[in-house]
MDTraj code that builds the backbone (N, CA, C; nanometers):
import mdtraj as md
import numpy as np

residues = "UNK UNK UNK UNK UNK UNK UNK UNK UNK UNK UNK UNK UNK UNK UNK UNK UNK UNK UNK UNK UNK UNK UNK UNK UNK UNK UNK UNK UNK UNK UNK UNK UNK UNK UNK UNK UNK UNK UNK UNK UNK UNK UNK UNK UNK UNK UNK UNK UNK UNK UNK UNK UNK UNK UNK UNK UNK UNK UNK UNK UNK UNK UNK UNK UNK UNK UNK UNK UNK UNK UNK UNK UNK UNK UNK UNK UNK UNK UNK UNK UNK UNK UNK UNK UNK UNK UNK UNK UNK UNK UNK UNK UNK UNK UNK UNK UNK UNK UNK UNK UNK UNK UNK UNK UNK UNK UNK UNK UNK UNK UNK UNK UNK UNK UNK UNK UNK UNK UNK UNK".split()
xyz = np.array([
    [0.2833, -14.5519, 20.8339],
    [0.2147, -14.6163, 20.6984],
    [0.3436, -14.6773, 20.6407],
    [0.3221, -14.7993, 20.5848],
    [0.4321, -14.8906, 20.5633],
    [0.5554, -14.8145, 20.4265],
    [0.6378, -14.8458, 20.4142],
    [0.6919, -14.8019, 20.3529],
    [0.6319, -14.8930, 20.1746],
    [0.6527, -14.8082, 20.0698],
    [0.6822, -14.8593, 19.9474],
    [0.7252, -14.9862, 19.8978],
    [0.8505, -15.0480, 19.9526],
    [0.9487, -15.1205, 19.9135],
    [0.8729, -15.2456, 20.0622],
    [0.8100, -15.1827, 20.1429],
    [0.7628, -15.3356, 20.2655],
    [0.6179, -15.3628, 20.1798],
    [0.5376, -15.2696, 20.1197],
    [0.3950, -15.3193, 20.0502],
    [0.4804, -15.4131, 19.9461],
    [0.5637, -15.3928, 19.8295],
    [0.5865, -15.4567, 19.7463],
    [0.6434, -15.5831, 19.7861],
    [0.7421, -15.6048, 19.9126],
    [0.7380, -15.7370, 19.9508],
    [0.6375, -15.8348, 20.0194],
    [0.5655, -15.7703, 20.0961],
    [0.4435, -15.8380, 20.0785],
    [0.3545, -15.9042, 20.0229],
    [0.3620, -15.8374, 19.8698],
    [0.2862, -15.8592, 19.7652],
    [0.3384, -15.9749, 19.6978],
    [0.4920, -15.9675, 19.6502],
    [0.5691, -16.0445, 19.5698],
    [0.6117, -16.1581, 19.6165],
    [0.6296, -16.1696, 19.7147],
    [0.6886, -16.2913, 19.8254],
    [0.5431, -16.4032, 19.8214],
    [0.4253, -16.3933, 19.8354],
    [0.3602, -16.4813, 19.8355],
    [0.3208, -16.5369, 19.6937],
    [0.3832, -16.4187, 19.6077],
    [0.3462, -16.4336, 19.4561],
    [0.3711, -16.5671, 19.3676],
    [0.5086, -16.5793, 19.4493],
    [0.5777, -16.7186, 19.3582],
    [0.5087, -16.8099, 19.4035],
    [0.4453, -16.8416, 19.5206],
    [0.3840, -16.9786, 19.5733],
    [0.2504, -16.9860, 19.4572],
    [0.1870, -16.8247, 19.4676],
    [0.0652, -16.8507, 19.3981],
    [0.0259, -16.8971, 19.2526],
    [0.1416, -16.8321, 19.1836],
    [0.1773, -16.8879, 19.0478],
    [0.1598, -17.0361, 19.0483],
    [0.1806, -17.0953, 19.1078],
    [0.1914, -17.2887, 19.0987],
    [0.0678, -17.3016, 19.1140],
    [0.0339, -17.2510, 19.2694],
    [-0.1060, -17.2875, 19.3256],
    [-0.2334, -17.2328, 19.2250],
    [-0.1999, -17.1178, 19.1543],
    [-0.3439, -17.0691, 19.0696],
    [-0.3913, -17.1873, 18.9814],
    [-0.2849, -17.2467, 18.9545],
    [-0.3074, -17.3672, 18.8365],
    [-0.3773, -17.4639, 18.9097],
    [-0.3786, -17.5126, 19.0024],
    [-0.4416, -17.6320, 19.0629],
    [-0.5418, -17.6184, 19.1739],
    [-0.5813, -17.4835, 19.2342],
    [-0.7075, -17.4167, 19.3372],
    [-0.7957, -17.3058, 19.2286],
    [-0.8544, -17.3413, 19.2552],
    [-1.0079, -17.2683, 19.2005],
    [-1.0395, -17.1313, 19.2599],
    [-1.0043, -17.0254, 19.2483],
    [-1.0237, -16.8612, 19.3203],
    [-1.1562, -16.8410, 19.3108],
    [-1.2545, -16.8473, 19.3874],
    [-1.3606, -16.7406, 19.3553],
    [-1.3281, -16.6040, 19.3120],
    [-1.4249, -16.5734, 19.2314],
    [-1.3458, -16.4363, 19.1662],
    [-1.4012, -16.3058, 19.2560],
    [-1.3162, -16.2015, 19.2374],
    [-1.3546, -16.1138, 19.3255],
    [-1.3486, -15.9858, 19.2400],
    [-1.4619, -15.9116, 19.3280],
    [-1.4711, -15.7960, 19.2332],
    [-1.3938, -15.6851, 19.1974],
    [-1.3920, -15.6503, 19.0413],
    [-1.2830, -15.5286, 19.0388],
    [-1.2995, -15.3886, 19.0704],
    [-1.2296, -15.2849, 19.0504],
    [-1.2280, -15.1531, 19.0988],
    [-1.2564, -15.0639, 18.9454],
    [-1.4184, -15.0275, 18.9836],
    [-1.4045, -14.9441, 18.8516],
    [-1.3508, -14.8050, 18.9088],
    [-1.2952, -14.7667, 19.0510],
    [-1.2922, -14.6443, 19.0954],
    [-1.1312, -14.6159, 19.1190],
    [-1.0427, -14.7111, 19.0749],
    [-0.9330, -14.7129, 19.0484],
    [-0.8697, -14.5914, 18.9871],
    [-0.7659, -14.5392, 19.0360],
    [-0.6841, -14.4392, 18.9762],
    [-0.6061, -14.4920, 18.8461],
    [-0.6119, -14.3811, 18.6965],
    [-0.5420, -14.4543, 18.6212],
    [-0.3936, -14.4730, 18.6516],
    [-0.3257, -14.5712, 18.5964],
    [-0.1983, -14.6098, 18.6380],
    [-0.1123, -14.5311, 18.4882],
    [-0.0216, -14.4482, 18.5095],
    [0.0716, -14.3917, 18.3989],
    [0.2009, -14.3221, 18.4345],
    [0.2869, -14.2915, 18.3490],
    [0.4186, -14.3012, 18.3936],
    [0.4158, -14.1679, 18.5088],
    [0.4953, -14.2069, 18.6070],
    [0.5063, -14.1427, 18.7235],
    [0.4591, -14.1855, 18.8803],
    [0.2903, -14.2706, 18.8212],
    [0.2313, -14.3346, 18.9253],
    [0.3394, -14.4318, 19.0011],
    [0.2924, -14.4521, 19.1394],
    [0.3911, -14.5341, 19.2247],
    [0.2773, -14.6100, 19.3125],
    [0.3077, -14.7651, 19.3721],
    [0.2140, -14.8128, 19.4709],
    [0.1819, -14.9397, 19.4000],
    [0.0613, -15.0060, 19.4821],
    [-0.0085, -15.1409, 19.4691],
    [-0.0012, -15.1757, 19.2868],
    [-0.0914, -15.0547, 19.2522],
    [-0.1294, -15.0804, 19.1080],
    [-0.0302, -15.0945, 19.0245],
    [0.0672, -15.0253, 19.0416],
    [0.1930, -15.0512, 18.9808],
    [0.2836, -15.2055, 18.9440],
    [0.2709, -15.1989, 19.0995],
    [0.3220, -15.3896, 19.0965],
    [0.2392, -15.4637, 19.0351],
    [0.1021, -15.4525, 19.0276],
    [0.0055, -15.5559, 18.9724],
    [0.0417, -15.5253, 18.8050],
    [0.0341, -15.4442, 18.7872],
    [0.1159, -15.4100, 18.6195],
    [0.2209, -15.4737, 18.5958],
    [0.3212, -15.4555, 18.6683],
    [0.4424, -15.5179, 18.6112],
    [0.4436, -15.6482, 18.6512],
    [0.3498, -15.7025, 18.7280],
    [0.3859, -15.8694, 18.7721],
    [0.3021, -15.9309, 18.6349],
    [0.1781, -15.8651, 18.6270],
    [0.1108, -15.9024, 18.4822],
    [0.1885, -15.8915, 18.3638],
    [0.2490, -15.7728, 18.3274],
    [0.3367, -15.8080, 18.2175],
    [0.4814, -15.8835, 18.2075],
    [0.5326, -15.9181, 18.3192],
    [0.6493, -15.9969, 18.3218],
    [0.5708, -16.1426, 18.2782],
    [0.4455, -16.1398, 18.3399],
    [0.4107, -16.2947, 18.3599],
    [0.3507, -16.2954, 18.1775],
    [0.3339, -16.2368, 18.1404],
    [0.2327, -16.2238, 18.0294],
    [0.2802, -16.2403, 17.9030],
    [0.4015, -16.1091, 17.8891],
    [0.5155, -16.0752, 17.7941],
    [0.6512, -16.0987, 17.8162],
    [0.6735, -16.1664, 17.9494],
    [0.8729, -16.1846, 17.9790],
    [0.9263, -16.0307, 17.9534],
    [0.8116, -15.9067, 17.9977],
    [0.8824, -15.7979, 17.9934],
    [1.0307, -15.7554, 18.0569],
    [1.0288, -15.8307, 18.1923],
    [1.1442, -15.8202, 18.2453],
    [1.1661, -15.6758, 18.3345],
    [1.0212, -15.6556, 18.3679],
    [1.0105, -15.5460, 18.4182],
    [1.1090, -15.5902, 18.5960],
    [1.1438, -15.4704, 18.6533],
    [1.1954, -15.4581, 18.8046],
    [1.0664, -15.4078, 18.9144],
    [1.0288, -15.4800, 18.9725],
    [0.8702, -15.5180, 19.0271],
    [0.9129, -15.4211, 19.1262],
    [0.8971, -15.2779, 19.1043],
    [0.9393, -15.1844, 19.2363],
    [0.8318, -15.0684, 19.2608],
    [0.6978, -15.1105, 19.1517],
    [0.6021, -15.0015, 19.2229],
    [0.6290, -14.9043, 19.1210],
    [0.7113, -14.8731, 19.1089],
    [0.7183, -14.7287, 19.0078],
    [0.7299, -14.7091, 18.8672],
    [0.5924, -14.6482, 18.8225],
    [0.6050, -14.6699, 18.6798],
    [0.6934, -14.5743, 18.6018],
    [0.8177, -14.6366, 18.5192],
    [0.8690, -14.5499, 18.4988],
    [0.8454, -14.5851, 18.3195],
    [0.9681, -14.5064, 18.2588],
    [0.9947, -14.5375, 18.1110],
    [0.9447, -14.6994, 18.0725],
    [1.0385, -14.7669, 18.1511],
    [1.0523, -14.9302, 18.1110],
    [0.8853, -14.9588, 18.1310],
    [0.7829, -14.9313, 18.2506],
    [0.6970, -14.9797, 18.2189],
    [0.6269, -14.9207, 18.1522],
    [0.6012, -14.8012, 18.1449],
    [0.5636, -14.7418, 18.0113],
    [0.5453, -14.8076, 17.8762],
    [0.6862, -14.8112, 17.8629],
    [0.7038, -14.8742, 17.7245],
    [0.6468, -15.0186, 17.7195],
    [0.6544, -15.1026, 17.8063],
    [0.6144, -15.2206, 17.8271],
    [0.4408, -15.2106, 17.8021],
    [0.4261, -15.1195, 17.8778],
    [0.2104, -15.1360, 17.8650],
    [0.1801, -15.0348, 17.7474],
    [0.2716, -14.9896, 17.6795],
    [0.2651, -14.9835, 17.5299],
    [0.2749, -15.0803, 17.4223],
    [0.3475, -15.1573, 17.4696],
    [0.4053, -15.2724, 17.3660],
    [0.2598, -15.3655, 17.3978],
    [0.2211, -15.4196, 17.5376],
    [0.0864, -15.5114, 17.5826],
    [-0.0299, -15.4259, 17.4711],
    [-0.0865, -15.3040, 17.4965],
    [-0.1831, -15.2178, 17.4288],
    [-0.1581, -15.2668, 17.2803],
    [-0.0672, -15.2486, 17.2196],
    [-0.0731, -15.3144, 17.0801],
    [-0.0449, -15.4358, 17.0607],
    [-0.0597, -15.5522, 17.1110],
    [-0.0992, -15.6943, 17.1048],
    [-0.2328, -15.7132, 17.1277],
    [-0.2449, -15.6690, 17.2536],
    [-0.4128, -15.6416, 17.2842],
    [-0.5321, -15.5449, 17.1693],
    [-0.4441, -15.4780, 17.0826],
    [-0.5276, -15.3931, 16.9854],
    [-0.6167, -15.2616, 17.0373],
    [-0.5631, -15.2309, 17.1650],
    [-0.5986, -15.0845, 17.2322],
    [-0.5541, -14.9909, 17.2103],
    [-0.5868, -14.8776, 17.2534],
    [-0.4962, -14.7613, 17.2197],
    [-0.3674, -14.7759, 17.2604],
    [-0.2856, -14.7449, 17.2503],
    [-0.1364, -14.7277, 17.2653],
    [-0.0925, -14.6086, 17.3468],
    [-0.1086, -14.5945, 17.4432],
    [-0.1020, -14.4825, 17.4992],
    [-0.0184, -14.4678, 17.6476],
    [-0.0027, -14.5865, 17.6627],
    [0.0841, -14.6180, 17.7732],
    [0.0418, -14.6318, 17.9516],
    [-0.1098, -14.5970, 17.9119],
    [-0.1879, -14.5454, 18.0451],
    [-0.2684, -14.6539, 18.0577],
    [-0.2584, -14.7341, 18.2053],
    [-0.3551, -14.8291, 18.1945],
    [-0.4893, -14.7482, 18.2694],
    [-0.5901, -14.7685, 18.1696],
    [-0.7129, -14.7277, 18.2256],
    [-0.7914, -14.8483, 18.2438],
    [-0.9042, -14.8140, 18.2628],
    [-1.0244, -14.9006, 18.2558],
    [-1.0208, -15.0237, 18.1214],
    [-0.9575, -15.0085, 17.9656],
    [-0.9810, -15.1026, 17.8776],
    [-0.8386, -15.1685, 17.9134],
    [-0.7403, -15.1256, 17.9308],
    [-0.5920, -15.1995, 17.9427],
    [-0.6197, -15.2644, 18.1240],
    [-0.6554, -15.1643, 18.1805],
    [-0.6690, -15.2211, 18.3131],
    [-0.7595, -15.3520, 18.3190],
    [-0.8611, -15.3928, 18.2389],
    [-0.9560, -15.5247, 18.2561],
    [-0.8760, -15.5921, 18.1714],
    [-0.7836, -15.5902, 18.0765],
    [-0.7188, -15.6615, 18.0405],
    [-0.5380, -15.7188, 18.1494],
    [-0.5153, -15.6266, 18.2285],
    [-0.4441, -15.6722, 18.3468],
    [-0.4844, -15.7511, 18.4888],
    [-0.6247, -15.6894, 18.4734],
    [-0.6616, -15.7505, 18.6057],
    [-0.7201, -15.9280, 18.5258],
    [-0.7350, -15.9420, 18.3947],
    [-0.7744, -16.0920, 18.3999],
    [-0.6518, -16.1773, 18.3871],
    [-0.5380, -16.0995, 18.3791],
    [-0.4108, -16.1588, 18.4007],
    [-0.3939, -16.1900, 18.5277],
    [-0.3876, -16.0561, 18.6240],
    [-0.3458, -16.1195, 18.7637],
    [-0.4546, -16.1932, 18.8087],
    [-0.5595, -16.2281, 18.7769],
    [-0.7331, -16.3088, 18.8138],
    [-0.6252, -16.4743, 18.7632],
    [-0.5834, -16.4515, 18.6925],
    [-0.4819, -16.6256, 18.6250],
    [-0.4109, -16.6768, 18.6799],
    [-0.3237, -16.5692, 18.7521],
    [-0.2103, -16.5886, 18.8822],
    [-0.2202, -16.5560, 18.9929],
    [-0.3576, -16.5701, 19.0708],
    [-0.3937, -16.5742, 19.1786],
    [-0.3590, -16.4553, 19.2255],
    [-0.3631, -16.3186, 19.1734],
    [-0.3058, -16.1729, 19.2540],
    [-0.4479, -16.1097, 19.2839],
    [-0.4707, -16.1763, 19.3774],
    [-0.5938, -16.1340, 19.4659],
    [-0.5394, -15.9731, 19.5060],
    [-0.4924, -15.9071, 19.5566],
    [-0.4441, -15.8163, 19.5961],
    [-0.4129, -15.7130, 19.5212],
    [-0.4271, -15.7624, 19.3426],
    [-0.4276, -15.6071, 19.2515],
    [-0.5708, -15.5948, 19.2549],
    [-0.7275, -15.6421, 19.2915],
    [-0.8357, -15.6342, 19.2233],
    [-0.8513, -15.4363, 19.2912],
    [-0.8442, -15.4092, 19.4157],
    [-0.8556, -15.2739, 19.3992],
    [-0.7913, -15.1683, 19.3597],
    [-0.6617, -15.2155, 19.2730],
    [-0.6053, -15.1076, 19.2799],
    [-0.5478, -15.1512, 19.1047],
    [-0.6250, -15.1951, 19.0169],
    [-0.6346, -15.1614, 18.9006],
    [-0.7239, -15.1395, 18.8198],
    [-0.7410, -14.9987, 18.7464],
    [-0.8866, -14.9889, 18.6906],
    [-0.9481, -15.0729, 18.5988],
    [-1.0816, -15.1016, 18.6316],
    [-1.1628, -15.1766, 18.5197],
    [-1.2781, -15.1132, 18.4446],
    [-1.3191, -15.1671, 18.3585],
    [-1.4619, -15.1236, 18.2585],
    [-1.5828, -15.1961, 18.4047],
    [-1.5703, -15.2988, 18.4721],
    [-1.6819, -15.3443, 18.5653],
    [-1.6375, -15.4163, 18.6373],
])
top = md.Topology()
chain = top.add_chain()
for i, resn in enumerate(residues, 1):
    res = top.add_residue(resn, chain, resSeq=i)
    for name in ("N", "CA", "C"):
        top.add_atom(name, md.element.get_by_symbol(name[0]), res)
traj = md.Trajectory(xyz[None], top)
């Protein structure tokens, strides 16, 4: 199984070009996940990477994209939730995940669809 570091590298490296391309190329919609686990402090993996990238893009959160949900990521999620007028608990469940998924969709982060919990 690949290390978390190698998974993150595979995800983040193409993103730099993807942000630019996303504004130029229409990407067909991909199904979101209603079964992805909630993301909370202590979570690790691709879902956390997706959240960190989205929060950095949306709110210039200044998060290190390391795939580990620590205190800074949780605080950034709470800030994001406050801005979106949702429950401010620091947990990315279906409601917060839907907002995150919409941001990831805008920046062409297709790898996020299966790892961020959403409502539908």
